[in-house]
Steps between C-alpha positions, in 0.01 A plus 500: 500500500504724805739766628617546858453848641631588848403791725468605863142520626374778725544267798868455414462144376709426194278339238549303182217492247503283191292684241380319185602661174130518408191536713511289816241222525512520881700629796636283781702569814801274565660486846846345545653292779684581820846581355397558140398792277273590208753344261380155610195558276688552172439140384127539575492823298656306212217246526228769526604760239149647476455548877610805698694374802549736795783366717628710791820447695364449852615722784859406592573329165648594163446863411282539813778380733544838670136524610485455878285271711277400648471202269263202511226368274247771594751776423590347163132450416426864580800609291383314190140614557620863494689423177190356332298802609768734365495322165121491488485121468160333524463170691764274349650154515783498756790258462729439797811281516632363830464782758316693231222243535450605862501865397239415235257328739547783750426753225178315414399513866590862573408646159242266348384750240841477328517122451294287261694170516820372662778293345725371780832373365659267755402738777202628697411176680637422848849352495549152646737559787695246705281432807813438711615859442350831602351684197779759470773233500310293244469800269863597558610159375274527195631844406858437609664506154322825410603660830861391450507663157384834641794508742760467223679756287634445147787648303328509162187421301681195362564366851133542589393322181737215583347477849153458350616265226622261772159502670341153471168653393644635175612226265427721198636854475285736290507869400195563723679346796817698432300825486329406827833432673671814365212721619529349848863610546537857629789719608526657844814694579699295252367167630282286276224310679148361442232768491262353759520655845576235761284693745205480261544126443531431872193710587290337229615154609397572859165633377430175315559281807304717743190305612183639345696723260334706228561244224352214705187701575476613137520144369244377753254772396583494128217653297639452147595190306866405495724251322811365674779382268722248679861453388599136534851592622618737773735794552816297436332276243420233760218252430166557670499875466466781750132401527467118512203373300325335796541817707352713222203265468438535873513880483266541202249262660459772763466773236279389210556822304855381420565245226839341435700466179810279509797631302750224418870540422539836679623607842407789728709742293454374147122496528531870415855534365485237223299487180334174607395640837388833358296320234312306769436821695387678183245226428344546844508880468307479172245271666464749786460791259232313308310420821538842665191722516490768233 
């Protein structure tokens, strides 16, 4: 078993840490996606009860939503590097989901002494855009449902839960998912709305489609071994996934330090937010911990 402890770091980042009841066998850093929070890692903590999991809310999200820009992968990487330094963490395995995968590879590039291995969970590789569209429009269409959610307000926690329960990605409703959704709903002047700053999401989206961006350079020059876990279904549970298998194979052929693990029966969300997805991630994390230099 592990217990979630939350605090604000010196940098202002809000941080969740799952601490084992006994001595931790290892420490990992877990970085969430573009409109997510540290609560996305609760199922992984359940699967790794002996591992200390440090999971910050990135700038502009969750309990860190009031932190101002600039945003972007380099800024997030520097933020989490400062957190690891503050906590005195030795080089560790870094797990990143979705946008968190791009933050993870950028962290390994900018702060190599802090990263021993990377676990990239349906994120961190280039996205396959529509060649008929400019990159920003292609990304806008991919992230459209998430962007639409950020523009809405809700009258109650129950209404927000109902909104998520209708999402095609979530056929099974679990206590972990309910906790994740409840944490994401915040009050501002009497209005209830998702915690992620739209400005932060838009800035990070633009950063990811900028030619030669930090994450692209970091992946090209990757100096640590990484495992990419591919969800077989996408953001709205569509077949093929956010990262089509043939596209992933093409990308990893260019970067031999990345190996691929296929995760069946999960989508882009449930690869972290379900027990089945978290179990697959936990297996790869344990492999990475076993292979990491002591």
